[in-house]
C-alpha positions, 0 to 999 in steps of 0.5 A: 474512371472516377467512380472506379477510383473512388473506392480505392481512395476511400480504402487508402484514406481509412487507415490514415484517419484511424492511425492517429488514435489507434493502438500501435501494433505489438510487433513494433520493436520500439514498443518492446523498448518502451515496455522494458524502460517502463518495467525497469523504472517501476522495478527501480522505483519500488526497490528504492521506495522499499529501501527508503521506508526501511531506513525511516523505520530504522531511524524511528527504532534507533531513536526509540531505543536511545536517549536522544531527545531529537525528533525523527525529522531532525535525523540524517537517516530519516531525511535520507529515507525521505529523499529516496522515497521521493526518488522511488515514487518519481520512478514509479510515476514515470514508468506509467508513461512508457509501459501499459498499465496492466504491466506496471501495476503487478510489479509492485511485488518488487517492494514486497520482495525487497522488504522481505530480503532486507528484513531477513538480512538486517534482523538481529535475533538469535534463532535455532535451525528449526526456528529458521526453517519454520520462519524463513524458508517459506519466505525464500520460496515466496521470493523465488516465486515472486521473481519468477512471476515478475519475469513472466509479467515482463516477458508476456506483458501487454505490448499495446502503446499509444500517445497519451494525448488529450484526444485519445484520453477523451475518446477512451473516457467516453467509450461505452465499455469504460462507462459500463465498467465505471457504473458497475464499479460505482454500484459495488463501491456504494454497496461495500461502503454501506455495509462497512459504515452502516452494518459495521462489516469491518472485514479485511476483504471489504476494506481492501476492496474499497481500496482496490476500487479506488486504486484502479481509478488512481492508476488510470488517472496516473497513467493519463497525467504521466503520459500527457506530461511526457508528450508535452516534454516531447514537444506537443503541449497537452497541459492546456487541455481541461482533461489533464486537470480533470485527471489530475484532480481525480488522481489526487482525490482517489489517492487521498481516500485510498490512503484513508481506508488503508489507515483504517485497515492498519488499525484493525489488521496486521500489516502482513495481511494488508500487504498480501490481500491488498496486493492481490485485490488491487492488482486484479482491479487495476488490470481490469481497469487498464484492459477496459480503459486503455485496451491493453490486451487488444491484439494480443494472442491467447498464449501471451494472455495466458502466460501473463495470467500465470505470471500474476498467479505465481506473483500472488502466491509468492507475495502470500508466502512472503507475508504469511510467516512474517512475525506479528508484533506483540502489543505492550500491555502495561496492566494485567490482561483479563484474557489471561484469567481462567474462564474469561472470554478472549475479548481481543479476537474482535478488536475489542480491547479491555486495556486502555490504548497505549498513548502518551501515558499508562494511566486511566481517565483524567490522569492522561491529561495531567499537566505534570507528567513525571508525577504520573509515572512516580509510583505511589509509596506506602511508607511504613510507620513504626508501631506506637504503643499507646495506652494499654489495650489500644494499639496503633495501626501498623502503617498508614497511607500518605496521600501525595498531592502535586505540592509533595 
């Protein structure tokens, strides 16, 4: 009797032993509520962040176009944008604690949609109907596609949930699929960094791939840190575990290096290209990391996975159309551009500029560090001196150039 009952006892105890670290089934109705809460927090965060960035941009433009001597951080508009930016980032950060990583990351398309709509509404330009059709119709189509893609992402997104305890995160961290993924990512990252640094491969895809690989690790650690904080608030303390601080340090380090590469990309390429290509590469890398580390798509059927992939593709296409027709800024050149001369090769194609960089002054060399800046901007004058008649047969020069020093 005891021998016959022991297999049954083992079969009954096995699910209980694995339930503590297993992913919750996607048929649980509460998991859908968590998905909805996380998606709404992410959408709210990206929307508020986009409004905040546009407010700060408006503050800079308003100061540049007026004679207000105040610095930008002394204006109420800039501080309002800063507070909204903090609120938006907190919303995005907290969303990772509720919904799967693969669902939250693609929702960053909301910020692109909001920026496009705000730019079109508040733009103050005189346009003709043909110009409006050429410049803005594709943007509206892109917004529509991005909204449809976002709806598909929220509807068919992965629905796996587990508590972000130190035990679960450690178990994922030492799993062989994630270790293999990290090894491949490190190799690819080192190769890209070698070509970027040593071979001067300053292509936008190379730089943004470096950003995407770092970003995939950033979002993995962000979800771990946010999830452990929420679990600690709910009553089970996780902040005393070493894995929390390991994830926190990795999150800060990868975010800093990611911002460094983004700054280098912004110096070489247009912001619209960075927004579209960066969104596609970063989203793909983050979804791959989430599927490998957190097993987001475990238990999902083929239909849900295909519809989620379709939503990602539609969102990618929408973001590309939004950023494709964005007006490129024309840099101000205080001197005559040598590119405009007939027969001269265009030297701006590869990022090589003939003119000096536009900094604090429109001057060359040592004049840039002159102590008395108003003297630099004062144009040199050529005072005309009346012709003086000397001896017969000798004529004075019609004019002379006066040399101006600092005392003059």
